Each structure stands twice: as structure tokens, then as C-alpha cells.
C-alpha positions as CSV (number, residue, x, y, z in Angstrom):
1,M,-65.3,-22.7,100.2
2,E,-65.4,-24.8,97.4
3,F,-63.7,-27.6,96.1
4,D,-62.4,-29.6,92.9
5,R,-65.6,-32.4,92.8
6,A,-64.0,-33.4,89.8
7,A,-60.4,-34.3,91.8
8,L,-62.5,-35.5,94.5
9,V,-63.9,-38.3,92.6
10,R,-61.1,-38.9,90.0
11,Q,-59.4,-39.8,94.1
12,T,-62.1,-42.0,95.1
13,H,-62.7,-44.1,92.1
14,Q,-58.7,-44.4,91.9
15,R,-59.2,-45.2,95.2
16,L,-61.8,-48.0,94.8
17,L,-60.0,-49.9,91.2
18,R,-56.7,-49.9,93.7
19,V,-58.5,-52.4,96.1
20,M,-60.7,-53.8,93.5
21,K,-57.3,-55.0,92.2
22,A,-55.3,-56.1,95.0
23,R,-58.3,-58.2,95.7
24,D,-58.6,-60.0,92.4
25,V,-62.0,-58.2,92.1
26,P,-62.6,-57.6,87.8
27,A,-65.9,-56.4,88.3
28,L,-68.3,-54.5,91.2
29,L,-71.8,-53.4,90.9
30,T,-73.7,-51.8,94.0
31,S,-77.1,-50.3,94.1
32,D,-76.2,-48.1,97.4
33,P,-76.7,-45.1,96.9
34,I,-73.6,-43.9,99.3
35,N,-71.6,-46.3,97.0
36,I,-72.4,-44.9,94.1
37,L,-71.0,-41.5,95.3
38,Y,-68.5,-43.0,96.7
39,A,-67.5,-44.6,92.9
40,T,-68.8,-41.5,90.8
41,G,-69.9,-38.3,92.6
42,A,-73.5,-39.0,91.1
43,R,-75.8,-37.8,93.2
44,N,-79.5,-38.2,92.9
45,M,-82.3,-38.5,95.9
46,T,-80.3,-40.6,97.9
47,V,-83.4,-41.1,100.3
48,F,-85.0,-42.5,98.0
49,S,-82.5,-44.7,96.6
50,H,-82.5,-46.7,100.1
51,M,-85.4,-48.1,99.6
52,G,-85.0,-50.2,97.1
53,P,-82.3,-51.0,94.0
54,F,-83.2,-47.9,91.8
55,R,-80.3,-46.8,90.4
56,F,-76.9,-48.7,89.9
57,V,-73.3,-48.5,88.9
58,L,-70.5,-51.5,87.4
59,V,-66.9,-50.2,87.6
60,L,-64.4,-52.6,86.1
61,A,-61.2,-52.9,86.9
62,C,-60.0,-51.4,84.2
63,G,-61.5,-48.1,85.4
64,A,-65.1,-48.9,82.8
65,T,-67.7,-47.8,84.4
66,Y,-71.2,-48.0,83.7
67,L,-74.4,-46.1,85.4
68,W,-78.1,-46.9,85.4
69,E,-79.4,-44.0,86.0
70,F,-83.2,-42.8,87.0
71,A,-85.5,-42.7,84.1
72,G,-85.2,-39.5,83.0
73,C,-82.3,-38.0,85.0
74,E,-79.7,-39.2,82.2
75,H,-78.6,-35.6,82.2
76,L,-77.2,-35.2,85.2
77,Q,-74.2,-37.2,84.9
78,Q,-73.8,-35.7,81.7
79,N,-69.9,-34.3,82.2
80,N,-69.3,-37.5,85.4
81,P,-65.3,-37.8,84.9
82,V,-65.3,-41.2,85.8
83,V,-68.6,-42.4,84.4
84,T,-68.1,-44.5,80.7
85,E,-72.0,-44.7,79.8
86,I,-75.0,-44.0,81.1
87,R,-78.3,-46.1,80.8
88,P,-81.8,-45.6,82.0
89,A,-82.1,-47.9,85.2
90,P,-85.0,-51.0,84.5
91,G,-87.3,-52.0,87.2
92,I,-85.4,-55.0,88.6
93,T,-88.1,-55.1,91.9
94,A,-91.7,-56.3,92.2
95,L,-92.4,-52.6,93.1
96,A,-91.9,-52.3,89.4
97,G,-95.1,-53.8,88.8
98,R,-95.4,-57.9,87.1
99,G,-93.4,-57.0,84.0
100,Y,-90.1,-56.7,86.7
101,V,-88.9,-60.6,85.5
102,P,-88.0,-59.9,81.9
103,E,-86.5,-56.6,82.9
104,I,-84.1,-59.0,85.4
105,T,-83.2,-60.9,82.4
106,R,-82.8,-57.8,80.0
107,F,-80.5,-56.0,83.0
108,V,-77.9,-59.1,83.2
109,G,-77.8,-59.7,80.1
110,D,-77.0,-56.4,79.7
111,L,-74.2,-56.7,82.2
112,I,-72.4,-59.8,80.8
113,S,-72.3,-58.5,77.7
114,I,-70.4,-55.1,79.0
115,I,-68.1,-57.8,81.2
116,G,-67.4,-60.3,78.6
117,S,-65.9,-63.5,79.0
118,E,-65.0,-62.6,82.3
119,R,-67.9,-63.9,85.3
120,V,-66.6,-63.4,88.9
121,L,-69.4,-60.4,89.9
122,A,-69.0,-58.9,93.3
123,I,-72.5,-56.9,94.5
124,E,-74.2,-55.4,97.3
125,G,-77.9,-54.2,97.2
126,F,-80.0,-56.5,95.2
127,G,-83.2,-59.2,95.2
128,V,-83.0,-62.7,95.2
129,P,-84.3,-62.7,91.7
130,V,-81.4,-60.4,90.6
131,T,-79.0,-63.0,93.0
132,D,-80.9,-65.5,91.1
133,R,-80.8,-65.0,87.7
134,M,-77.3,-64.0,87.1
135,R,-76.1,-67.0,89.3
136,S,-78.0,-69.4,86.4
137,A,-76.6,-67.2,83.9
138,G,-73.3,-68.5,85.1
139,L,-71.5,-65.8,87.9
140,E,-69.8,-66.6,90.5
141,L,-70.7,-63.5,93.2
142,L,-68.9,-61.9,95.7
143,D,-69.3,-59.7,98.7
144,G,-69.4,-56.1,96.9
145,T,-70.1,-54.5,100.2
146,D,-66.6,-55.8,101.9
147,V,-64.3,-54.0,99.0
148,F,-66.1,-50.6,99.4
149,S,-65.4,-50.8,103.2
150,A,-62.1,-51.5,102.4
151,A,-61.7,-48.6,99.7
152,R,-63.5,-46.4,102.3
153,L,-61.8,-47.2,104.8
154,I,-58.4,-44.4,104.2
155,K,-59.3,-40.6,102.8
156,Q,-58.2,-39.5,100.0
157,P,-56.7,-36.2,100.4
158,T,-59.3,-34.4,98.8
159,E,-61.8,-36.5,101.0
160,V,-60.1,-34.9,103.9
161,A,-60.1,-31.7,103.1
162,V,-64.1,-31.5,102.4
163,M,-64.8,-33.3,106.3
164,R,-63.0,-30.3,107.7
165,E,-65.3,-27.8,105.4
166,A,-68.8,-30.4,106.5
167,V,-66.9,-29.7,110.4
168,D,-67.1,-26.9,110.4
169,R,-71.0,-26.5,108.5
170,V,-72.4,-29.2,110.9
171,Q,-71.0,-27.6,113.7
172,A,-72.4,-24.2,113.3
173,A,-75.6,-25.6,112.8
174,A,-75.4,-27.4,116.2
175,G,-74.5,-23.7,117.8
176,S,-78.4,-23.0,116.0
177,L,-79.8,-26.1,118.0
178,E,-78.0,-25.5,121.6
179,A,-79.2,-21.3,121.2
180,A,-82.7,-23.0,121.1
181,I,-82.7,-25.3,124.0
182,A,-85.1,-24.0,126.3
183,P,-87.8,-24.4,129.1
184,G,-91.1,-24.8,127.6
185,A,-89.3,-26.1,124.2
186,S,-90.4,-29.5,122.3
187,E,-87.3,-32.1,121.2
188,V,-88.2,-32.0,117.6
189,E,-88.6,-28.3,117.8
190,V,-84.5,-27.8,119.1
191,W,-84.1,-30.1,116.8
192,S,-85.7,-28.6,113.5
193,E,-83.2,-26.2,114.3
194,F,-80.4,-28.4,113.9
195,H,-82.3,-29.0,110.2
196,R,-83.1,-26.1,108.8
197,H,-79.6,-24.8,109.4
198,L,-77.7,-28.0,108.2
199,I,-79.7,-27.6,104.6
200,A,-79.0,-24.4,104.3
201,T,-75.4,-24.9,104.1
202,E,-75.7,-27.6,101.3
203,G,-75.9,-30.2,103.9
204,E,-78.0,-33.2,103.0
205,Y,-79.7,-35.3,105.7
206,I,-79.9,-36.4,109.4
207,S,-79.4,-41.0,109.4
208,T,-80.4,-40.7,113.2
209,R,-83.6,-38.9,115.0
210,L,-80.6,-39.0,118.9
211,F,-81.7,-35.6,120.7
212,Q,-83.8,-36.4,124.0
213,S,-84.1,-34.8,127.2
214,G,-84.8,-35.3,130.5
215,S,-86.1,-38.9,132.0
216,R,-85.7,-39.6,128.0
217,T,-80.9,-39.6,128.2
218,F,-81.7,-43.0,129.6
219,P,-81.4,-45.5,128.3
220,Y,-79.5,-44.2,125.2
221,F,-81.2,-44.8,121.8
222,Q,-84.6,-42.8,122.1
223,E,-85.9,-40.8,119.1
224,A,-86.9,-37.4,119.6
225,G,-90.0,-36.9,120.6
226,A,-92.7,-34.3,121.5
227,R,-91.3,-34.4,125.4
228,R,-91.1,-30.8,126.8
229,M,-87.6,-29.2,128.3
230,E,-87.4,-28.3,131.8
231,T,-85.2,-26.3,134.1
232,G,-82.9,-28.6,134.9
233,D,-82.9,-31.0,131.7
234,L,-79.9,-32.7,130.8
235,V,-79.9,-33.2,127.0
236,C,-78.2,-35.5,124.8
237,F,-77.9,-34.7,121.2
238,D,-76.0,-37.1,118.1
239,T,-75.2,-34.8,115.0
240,D,-75.1,-38.1,112.6
241,A,-75.1,-35.7,110.0
242,L,-74.7,-36.1,106.4
243,G,-73.2,-32.6,105.2
244,Y,-71.2,-30.4,102.6
245,L,-70.7,-32.9,99.6
246,H,-72.8,-35.8,101.7
247,Y,-69.7,-36.3,103.8
248,A,-70.8,-37.2,107.6
249,V,-69.8,-35.7,110.9
250,D,-70.8,-37.5,113.7
251,F,-70.5,-35.7,117.4
252,S,-72.4,-35.6,120.2
253,R,-73.0,-33.3,123.2
254,T,-75.1,-32.9,126.4
255,F,-76.2,-29.9,127.4
256,L,-78.1,-28.7,130.5
257,C,-81.6,-26.7,130.5
258,G,-82.2,-23.6,132.0
259,D,-79.8,-21.0,134.3
260,L,-80.3,-23.3,137.2
261,P,-76.7,-25.0,138.0
262,A,-76.5,-28.3,137.4
263,A,-77.5,-30.8,140.0
264,G,-73.9,-33.0,141.8
265,K,-74.9,-36.4,140.2
266,Q,-75.6,-34.6,136.5
267,R,-72.1,-32.9,136.8
268,D,-70.6,-36.7,137.7
269,L,-72.4,-38.5,135.0
270,Y,-70.8,-36.0,132.3
271,R,-67.5,-36.1,134.2
272,L,-67.2,-39.6,134.1
273,A,-68.5,-39.0,130.0
274,H,-66.1,-36.6,129.0
275,E,-63.2,-39.0,131.3
276,Q,-63.7,-42.2,129.7
277,L,-64.3,-39.8,125.7
278,S,-60.7,-38.3,126.7
279,H,-58.8,-40.9,128.0
280,N,-59.9,-43.4,124.0
281,A,-58.9,-40.6,122.6
282,A,-55.8,-40.8,124.1
283,L,-54.9,-43.8,122.8
284,L,-55.4,-43.1,119.0
285,G,-52.5,-43.5,116.4
286,P,-51.1,-45.1,113.2
287,G,-50.6,-48.7,114.0
288,V,-52.2,-49.4,116.9
289,S,-54.1,-52.5,117.5
290,Y,-57.8,-52.5,117.6
291,E,-57.2,-55.2,120.0
292,D,-54.7,-52.9,122.2
293,F,-56.5,-49.6,121.9
294,A,-60.1,-52.3,123.2
295,R,-57.7,-53.2,125.5
296,A,-56.5,-50.2,127.0
297,A,-60.2,-48.7,127.0
298,W,-60.8,-46.8,130.2
299,P,-63.0,-49.0,132.4
300,V,-66.7,-48.1,132.7
301,P,-67.6,-48.1,136.3
302,A,-69.7,-51.6,136.8
303,E,-73.0,-50.1,137.6
304,N,-73.1,-48.1,134.4
305,R,-71.8,-50.7,133.0
306,G,-74.9,-52.4,131.6
307,Y,-76.4,-48.8,130.1
308,G,-72.7,-48.2,127.8
309,Y,-72.5,-47.9,124.6
310,Y,-72.2,-50.7,122.3
311,C,-68.8,-50.2,121.1
312,L,-65.7,-47.4,121.9
313,G,-65.1,-45.7,118.4
314,H,-66.1,-46.4,114.5
315,G,-65.3,-45.3,110.7
316,L,-66.8,-42.3,109.6
317,G,-66.6,-40.7,105.8
318,L,-70.1,-40.4,103.3
319,C,-71.6,-42.6,106.6
320,G,-70.8,-44.4,109.8
321,E,-68.7,-47.1,108.4
322,F,-65.8,-50.0,109.4
323,P,-64.4,-50.9,111.9
324,Y,-67.0,-50.7,114.2
325,I,-64.3,-51.3,117.2
326,P,-66.1,-53.5,120.0
327,H,-65.5,-53.8,123.2
328,F,-62.6,-55.9,125.4
329,F,-64.0,-58.4,127.8
330,D,-62.1,-60.4,130.5
331,D,-61.7,-64.3,129.5
332,V,-63.1,-63.9,126.2
333,P,-61.0,-63.6,122.8
334,Y,-61.1,-60.2,120.9
335,A,-61.6,-61.7,117.2
336,F,-61.7,-58.3,115.8
337,E,-58.8,-57.9,113.9
338,G,-57.1,-54.8,112.3
339,Q,-54.7,-51.8,113.2
340,F,-55.6,-47.9,112.9
341,E,-54.0,-46.6,109.7
342,P,-53.2,-42.9,108.0
343,G,-56.2,-42.2,106.3
344,M,-58.3,-43.2,108.7
345,V,-61.4,-41.2,110.7
346,I,-62.4,-42.2,113.6
347,C,-65.1,-41.1,115.9
348,I,-64.4,-41.9,119.8
349,E,-68.0,-43.2,121.3
350,S,-69.4,-42.2,125.2
351,Y,-72.7,-42.9,127.1
352,I,-72.3,-42.9,131.0
353,G,-76.2,-43.7,132.4
354,E,-76.9,-44.5,135.7
355,E,-80.7,-46.0,136.5
356,A,-81.1,-44.8,140.2
357,A,-80.9,-41.0,138.6
358,Q,-82.8,-42.0,135.3
359,E,-80.2,-40.0,133.2
360,G,-77.3,-40.3,131.0
361,V,-74.5,-38.3,128.7
362,K,-73.9,-38.9,125.9
363,L,-70.3,-37.1,124.0
364,E,-68.0,-38.1,121.0
365,D,-66.2,-36.8,119.2
366,Q,-63.9,-37.3,115.6
367,F,-60.7,-37.4,114.8
368,L,-58.3,-37.9,111.7
369,I,-55.5,-40.5,112.1
370,A,-52.8,-39.2,110.5
371,D,-49.2,-39.9,109.7
372,D,-47.8,-38.3,112.2
373,G,-49.8,-38.4,115.3
374,V,-54.0,-37.2,115.8
375,E,-56.5,-35.0,115.0
376,R,-59.3,-34.0,116.8
377,M,-61.7,-32.6,113.8
378,T,-64.5,-31.8,116.1
379,T,-63.7,-28.9,118.6
380,Y,-67.3,-27.9,119.5
381,P,-67.3,-26.7,122.9
382,F,-68.5,-29.0,126.0
383,C,-71.4,-27.7,128.7
384,K,-69.2,-25.7,131.1
385,A,-72.7,-25.6,133.6
386,L,-71.5,-29.6,133.3
387,L,-67.9,-30.2,133.3
388,S,-67.2,-27.2,135.9
């Protein structure tokens, strides 16, 4: 399916401007490649750009938008529908060599010439030499990440449509991974099938290595490695994939390796994880506060509590994003304010592990909060051998 990419960029750009105006932020500067994508749709060397401030975008509340693109790449955004002007990005970190300090001074001078008499600037992703120079030049600096988080919280219509397409493609890639699970295959060999299919269907990259088997399923968060799977192993998988048009898809499944029936303890762990996921997903809805959600969340059994997932769920868009919803604990004030709103995409997390068994089960699904209810966006099948 093809999408009007210009419409997607215009919608996210306008959403960002609305949030800036609501928060009285006259100018917003970022070097974060994900937020550059959100503000302008300008995709270029995304993974490389996470390593430092090599590309920047300045957005003014009036709508004017300036892109400092990686040198030699200016032509990539010549037809960008929201970018007012493209300039070559200067080297403003020590990676650029000894001449980077004068470059910082010139860059800050360029910013001030664009901003004019306004002296308030929200920023993110710049080093101390840059921020020191900005302040010495008379700029008052605000937190730019907070502005982007608020804007990205509510998905625009074309974003939702693109995310549905991304889900379809990533679920197909997950099918390639599941088909490769077999005794004797290594974790990284099987995990590579997910990469191959993701990239072949215009995906971007995978942000974690969360694929593990057997005793490595406990405790959680162990990364894919050289271990070879054995018959009867539990196999945990979390997509964490930036899929089509850079929109994230985040769901988790646990599989059983080989043809032997699952052990009773494995089915017990799976049943509990599935119950946690189902219970907490049923609590979602427009207008439900995070605190009410957390108070009503499924009670993790005492023997599993020390190994559970660190949050109940989190937002999703161009990556995992705000809100990360904490658990509720008795006698501890719940300080996380807010509520689920239409347009939010939320991932509900479940992990049940047991120290005695040295195994665990990871499950997760992705949901869209709508005006009149909740849509489950990820529909990848659960493991019949473990759910029965």
C-alpha cells in the first residue's frame, strides 16, 4: 500500500506547531534523528545520526523550518513540503577536529539571525560547548524533548494508517522468524531472518536484540547470542522494529522449539503471562487515568514479582515513547499523572519468569486508543502448544 508521504509530513509538522504554540515555545531546535523525522520527514542516515549532532532542524512557531543537512546530502530534501531552507550542517563536536569551536560560534550566530529578537529556544541533543555558547549569546534554553513528546503523543490520521501497514509488514517478518526456530539453530541465525524480512519490506532497523531461548529466557532482557536452541526450549521474542516509513511496531511472543509437548511449568508460565496481558489490555480506554489503570492492573504473583517487566506499558510511534506507565505499589504515592487519550498508541507489556524453573515468558501487544474504545493493532497468533 502506498501513502501520501507529503500529507504525513504536513500532519506531524502541524501537530508540532500546535503544541509549540500551546506551550508558548517560539523556536525548537533538535539534532535527534527521530524528531527530525517527525518535524520534517527528512530521513537520512538515521542510525549514524544517533551518534552525535550531525544534522539539525530548527522549527519556528510561525511554521518556518530550517534543516541543516549532512554535508553533501542537501539534495535529498529539495522537494520537502515543510522545509523552508536547507543548509549544510557544520561540525560542532570534537569529532570534527580542533576547528569545531569557531563552527559552534558561527552556528549560534546563524540561529540568532533566524530567530531574530526572540531569545527563547527549546533544544535537545546538543553538547555542553554548544549550550554554553547559546547561553552566552543571550538565549534562554528550554527542554525540547518535552515538546516533542507532547506532540508525538497523539497520532495523526495518516500516522495511524501507516502504523497499520507497518504492523502487517512486521508481523510477516515475525512469521519468517518463527518458521526458522528449530533445534540446532542459533539464536542469532533465527533472529537474522527477522532482519532480512524487515529490510526486504522497507523496514528501517531493530532497536534491541531481545531474542533468547532456554535458560536465557530468565531473567529477561538477555540479548540474542550464539546459543543453539534445543527441543523443548521456550523462545522469547520482542520485535522492537522500526518498520514501514520508520513507524515502530512493538509486540512480543514466546514460542516452543521442536515438536515435543510443552512441560506443565512452561504452560503455567505462559498462562499467567497471557492472563496479565489480557487483563491489563482490557483496562485501556479513553479517559482512563494512568493511576486508575495501574491500581487495577493484574496482580503479579509474589514468586514472580521480582522478575516482572519494569513498566505496565508504554507509548509507541516513531519508536518507544512517552508515556512509560509505572506499576502501583501499596503505600507509595502514585506520582505519574495523565490519562489515555484518543490517538495514543499503547503497548501493554507482560513478562512472567520463575527463578526455580529458570524460564520466562514474554508477551506484548500494541493498541490504539480511539474515541469510542480500543483497537488491538497487533494480531500475531499466540503459541497454541503453550496456551492449551
